[in-house]
C-alpha positions as a printed Julia matrix, in Angstrom:
339×3 Matrix{Float64}:
 -19.72   -6.96   -0.47
 -19.11   -3.16   -0.1
 -18.32   -1.1    -3.1
 -14.76    0.13   -3.82
 -13.45    3.05   -6.05
 -10.1     3.83   -7.56
  -8.89    7.24   -6.38
  -7.06    8.5    -9.56
  -7.35    9.7   -13.0
  -9.68    8.32  -15.75
  -7.93    6.58  -18.65
 -10.42    6.24  -21.48
  -8.05    4.48  -23.81
  -6.93    1.87  -21.26
  -6.42   -1.43  -23.09
  -9.22   -3.84  -22.36
 -10.76   -7.09  -23.23
 -14.04   -8.33  -21.58
 -13.97  -11.19  -19.29
 -14.43  -14.48  -21.3
 -17.63  -16.36  -20.84
 -17.3   -19.05  -18.34
 -14.16  -17.59  -16.7
 -14.44  -17.99  -12.97
 -11.07  -16.43  -11.95
 -10.94  -12.8   -10.79
  -8.25  -12.05  -13.44
  -8.23  -13.0   -17.1
  -5.4   -12.97  -19.73
  -5.41  -10.92  -22.97
  -6.3   -13.3   -25.87
  -3.39  -11.97  -27.88
  -0.69  -12.58  -25.33
   2.2   -12.24  -25.32
   2.34   -8.54  -26.53
   6.16   -8.58  -26.65
   7.86  -11.5   -28.19
  11.59  -12.43  -28.43
  14.24  -10.56  -30.3
  12.42   -7.15  -30.22
  15.59   -5.21  -31.27
  18.66   -6.22  -33.23
  20.87   -6.28  -30.06
  18.09   -7.26  -27.55
  17.11  -10.95  -27.39
  14.34  -10.56  -24.75
  12.11   -7.97  -23.07
  10.29   -8.79  -19.9
   9.68   -7.58  -16.28
   8.89   -3.97  -17.56
   6.67   -1.01  -16.53
   4.42    1.28  -18.45
   2.47    4.49  -17.81
   0.01    6.78  -19.64
   1.74    9.83  -21.05
   0.4    12.63  -23.35
  -2.58   10.73  -24.59
  -0.58    7.66  -25.37
   1.69    5.32  -23.26
   5.41    5.24  -22.47
   7.38    2.51  -20.74
  10.77    1.38  -19.44
  11.66   -2.11  -20.51
  14.13   -4.66  -19.28
  16.17   -5.6   -22.28
  18.55   -8.58  -22.22
  21.48   -7.65  -24.59
  23.17  -10.24  -26.73
  26.18  -10.08  -24.32
  23.89  -11.23  -21.55
  23.89   -7.89  -19.65
  20.43   -6.34  -18.94
  19.75   -2.64  -19.4
  16.71   -0.39  -19.51
  15.17    0.63  -22.87
  12.46    3.21  -23.67
   9.34    2.29  -25.43
   6.33    4.2   -26.77
   2.84    3.11  -27.87
  -0.51    4.53  -28.83
  -2.49    1.6   -27.4
  -0.28    0.19  -24.74
  -0.21   -3.15  -26.83
   1.92   -2.42  -29.8
   5.35   -0.92  -28.85
   8.03    0.93  -30.65
  11.42    0.84  -28.81
  14.47    3.06  -28.97
  17.15    0.69  -30.05
  19.67    2.46  -27.75
  19.5     1.89  -23.95
  18.41    4.75  -21.84
  21.5     7.08  -21.17
  21.6     8.04  -17.49
  23.5    11.12  -16.3
  24.52   12.44  -12.9
  23.2    15.78  -11.56
  25.9    17.6   -13.54
  24.66   16.13  -16.78
  27.76   13.77  -17.16
  27.26   10.18  -18.24
  26.52    7.94  -15.31
  25.51    4.33  -16.39
  24.98    1.61  -14.04
  26.96   -1.65  -14.73
  23.65   -3.34  -15.4
  19.89   -2.49  -14.7
  16.87   -4.65  -14.68
  13.23   -5.09  -13.56
  12.41   -1.41  -13.81
   9.28    0.31  -12.36
   7.96    3.7   -13.61
   5.95    5.81  -11.24
   4.89    9.45  -11.42
   4.83   11.45   -8.28
   3.67   15.05   -8.62
   5.17   16.32  -11.93
   8.18   13.96  -11.95
   8.56   10.39  -13.36
  10.91    8.19  -11.33
  12.46    5.0   -12.73
  13.43    2.49  -10.1
  15.45   -0.57  -10.95
  17.9    -3.17   -9.5
  21.62   -2.61  -10.23
  25.02   -3.23   -8.91
  26.59   -1.03   -6.32
  29.1    -3.41   -4.6
  26.28   -5.87   -4.56
  22.64   -5.79   -5.9
  20.77   -2.81   -4.67
  18.29   -0.18   -5.9
  18.92    2.53   -8.52
  16.73    5.58   -9.16
  16.51    8.33  -11.88
  14.09   10.99  -12.58
  12.83   12.63  -15.56
  10.15   15.12  -16.66
  10.54   14.86  -20.53
  11.84   11.29  -21.11
  14.78   12.86  -22.89
  17.12   13.26  -20.02
  17.31   10.83  -17.12
  19.12   12.17  -14.02
  20.2     9.57  -11.44
  19.57   10.1    -7.73
  21.85    8.54   -5.03
  20.97    4.85   -4.41
  18.56    4.67   -1.51
  19.73    1.57    0.19
  22.97   -0.39    0.93
  23.28   -3.8    -0.78
  21.58   -6.07   -0.73
  18.12   -5.16   -1.96
  15.65   -5.77   -4.82
  12.12   -5.18   -6.01
  11.72   -1.43   -5.12
   8.32    0.01   -5.83
   7.52    3.66   -5.23
   4.06    4.88   -4.08
   2.47    7.33   -6.54
   2.04   10.11   -3.93
   3.65   11.24   -0.7
   2.11    9.81    2.56
   2.2    12.05    5.61
   4.61   14.22    3.79
   7.16   11.63    2.76
   7.92    9.56   -0.21
   7.31    5.9     0.44
   8.8     2.91   -1.17
   8.44   -0.9    -0.8
  11.59   -3.05   -1.21
  12.82   -6.73   -0.51
  16.18   -7.07    1.28
  17.97  -10.0    -0.24
  21.48  -11.5    -0.48
  23.98  -11.44   -3.24
  22.71  -14.43   -5.12
  19.26  -15.68   -6.26
  17.68  -15.02   -2.95
  16.06  -18.05   -1.26
  14.09  -15.87    1.19
  12.48  -12.49    1.41
   9.85  -10.28    2.87
   8.5    -6.89    1.84
   9.64   -3.87    3.82
   8.58   -0.12    3.61
  10.95    2.98    3.84
  10.3     6.73    3.89
  12.13    9.72    2.64
  11.62   13.48    2.75
  13.6    14.22   -0.29
  14.13   10.88   -2.29
  17.8    10.81   -1.13
  17.67    9.95    2.57
  15.58    7.0     3.49
  14.61    5.65    6.97
  11.64    4.82    9.06
  12.07    1.27    7.85
   8.91   -1.02    8.47
   8.03   -4.66    7.89
   5.0    -4.87    5.71
   4.4    -8.59    4.76
   6.13  -11.83    5.15
   6.25  -15.16    3.51
   3.38  -17.44    4.4
   2.33  -21.01    4.75
   0.56  -20.71    1.4
   2.62  -22.89   -0.9
   2.78  -20.33   -3.67
   4.48  -17.72   -1.56
   6.26  -19.96    0.92
   9.78  -19.1    -0.21
   9.78  -15.32   -0.76
   7.62  -12.36   -1.78
   8.37   -8.99   -3.49
   6.73   -5.86   -4.69
   5.25   -5.76   -8.03
   3.28   -2.86   -9.63
   3.03    0.53   -8.0
   0.34    0.64   -5.37
  -3.13    1.64   -6.53
  -4.98    4.13   -4.29
  -8.6     3.19   -3.42
 -11.13    4.46   -1.02
 -10.51    1.16    0.87
  -6.68    1.5     1.12
  -3.67    0.73   -1.21
  -4.24   -2.16   -3.62
  -0.93   -3.91   -4.44
  -0.17   -6.59   -6.83
   2.99   -8.59   -5.72
   4.85  -11.77   -6.62
   5.21  -14.89   -4.46
   7.54  -17.63   -5.05
   7.61  -21.35   -4.09
  10.54  -23.8    -4.5
   9.61  -27.04   -6.3
  11.48  -30.07   -7.38
  11.71  -28.42  -10.82
  12.83  -24.91   -9.55
  11.19  -21.65   -8.52
   7.63  -20.83   -9.6
   6.55  -17.13   -9.52
   2.84  -16.3    -9.03
   0.87  -13.02   -8.57
  -0.78  -12.27   -5.34
  -2.85   -9.21   -4.15
  -3.35   -7.35   -0.89
  -4.58   -4.09    0.61
  -2.62   -1.77    2.74
  -3.71    0.97    5.11
  -3.98    4.35    3.37
  -2.1     6.29    6.05
   0.11    3.58    7.68
   0.86    1.36    4.65
   3.08   -0.97    6.68
  -0.28   -2.38    8.1
  -2.01   -4.91    5.99
  -5.77   -4.63    6.03
  -6.62   -7.61    3.68
  -4.46  -10.33    2.12
  -5.72  -12.81   -0.39
  -4.85  -16.44    0.57
  -4.9   -17.53   -3.11
  -2.76  -16.5    -5.96
  -4.67  -14.62   -8.7
  -2.34  -15.68  -11.59
   0.11  -18.62  -11.8
   2.09  -19.88  -14.78
  -0.37  -21.95  -16.92
   0.09  -20.68  -20.61
   2.98  -21.74  -22.8
   4.49  -18.12  -22.69
   4.6   -18.39  -18.75
   5.65  -21.98  -18.41
   8.29  -22.03  -21.23
  11.17  -19.59  -21.64
  14.5   -18.56  -20.56
  13.49  -18.97  -16.84
  10.28  -21.18  -16.93
   7.21  -20.81  -14.65
   7.33  -17.06  -14.06
   4.47  -14.5   -13.74
   6.09  -11.27  -12.56
   4.01   -8.07  -12.15
   5.65   -4.71  -12.73
   2.94   -2.25  -13.66
  -0.73   -1.58  -13.89
  -2.89    0.85  -15.94
  -6.19    1.94  -14.27
  -9.29    3.88  -15.17
 -11.05    5.44  -12.04
 -14.19    5.83  -14.01
 -14.85    2.25  -15.0
 -12.61    0.51  -12.3
 -10.73   -1.28  -14.99
  -7.36   -2.51  -14.33
  -4.74   -3.76  -16.83
  -1.8    -5.79  -15.26
   1.43   -5.86  -17.16
   3.67   -8.75  -16.24
   6.78  -10.54  -17.3
   6.69  -14.13  -18.5
   9.35  -16.79  -18.11
  11.99  -14.1   -18.44
  11.15  -14.04  -22.13
   7.88  -12.12  -22.85
   5.62   -9.35  -21.76
   1.77  -10.09  -21.31
  -1.31   -8.38  -19.99
  -4.08   -9.51  -17.71
  -7.28   -7.73  -16.78
  -9.64   -7.2   -13.89
 -11.72   -4.63  -12.25
 -11.15   -3.12   -8.9
 -14.62   -4.39   -7.65
 -14.05   -7.96   -8.81
 -10.44   -8.07   -7.39
 -11.72   -6.5    -4.13
 -14.51   -9.0    -3.77
 -12.15  -11.83   -4.35
  -9.81  -10.6    -1.73
 -12.49  -10.48    0.85
 -13.8   -13.82   -0.11
 -10.36  -15.33    0.43
  -8.96  -12.99    3.12
  -6.37  -14.47    5.39
  -3.91  -12.25    7.25
  -0.67  -13.77    8.43
   0.69  -13.12   11.94
   1.84   -9.53   12.3
   0.3    -8.38    8.98
  -2.09   -5.97   10.72
   0.59   -4.39   13.02
   2.89   -1.57   12.28
   6.16   -3.44   11.34
   8.45   -2.25   14.06
  10.42   -4.38   16.53
């Protein structure tokens, strides 16, 4: 197997736990999971499907908070160790470009990605049907919304952490207006974060049982010297409902609609009580990673059963070796996704 390196910053204080003795899987769970339990705030019953990032020597995150009225919104959290979180009890107050209040009717499954000097929050909201909302911030005090990038219906938008060929690039999953029973991952480009086009198909569902119904973007892509490493979710429909697992693939550096390697196996599927039992059972849903380029360590943040937040660990070398050992491209994966 060839060596692989993360192209990015070092993160000396990345949360970490060594691989347990006897563990044969390429990814292992934190022994103290879940790191966020139910009823984290007086008016929030559950936090899950949330994203974190390193910031000013510590960590900051955007969190899906289910209010007691059942409407999800995004809350801000801060931590010194990325494990123990303090949350602002008030949901993030979004404004328009004139500084006037501009709140979405609801907002859920946020991602948080830094591109240049700007932090972008991307989430799913209503705009005459479910679609993508975006806001930008530089100080995590003011949050200015940008025009929605897509028409309804769309979910699971994930921004790349740098421009590619001069354009911003984002993954998304077109959907319907319900709990979509289908879905592939697409890619779109923008010169300015407002006008989006050059849409390309990236990956489709497969014959692998765990991703046979639909797939969707997860954490922001990780740049390596072998391509973009992505953790995504795959869904299967069983006699007892949907099951969400975590998969992994590598996309071409300069043409990320081309899949270079795709792991046939899931790397994490619901097995622990906090993944199997909750408001929506049998869900492992990745939304963020923390990485350390020096050691190759990766901490994967994922939502569990629409009720909790947990962490799993791997290294870039271990996950790369596992991908290559179980590499199975699907028809069209290695082509530029245009018809």
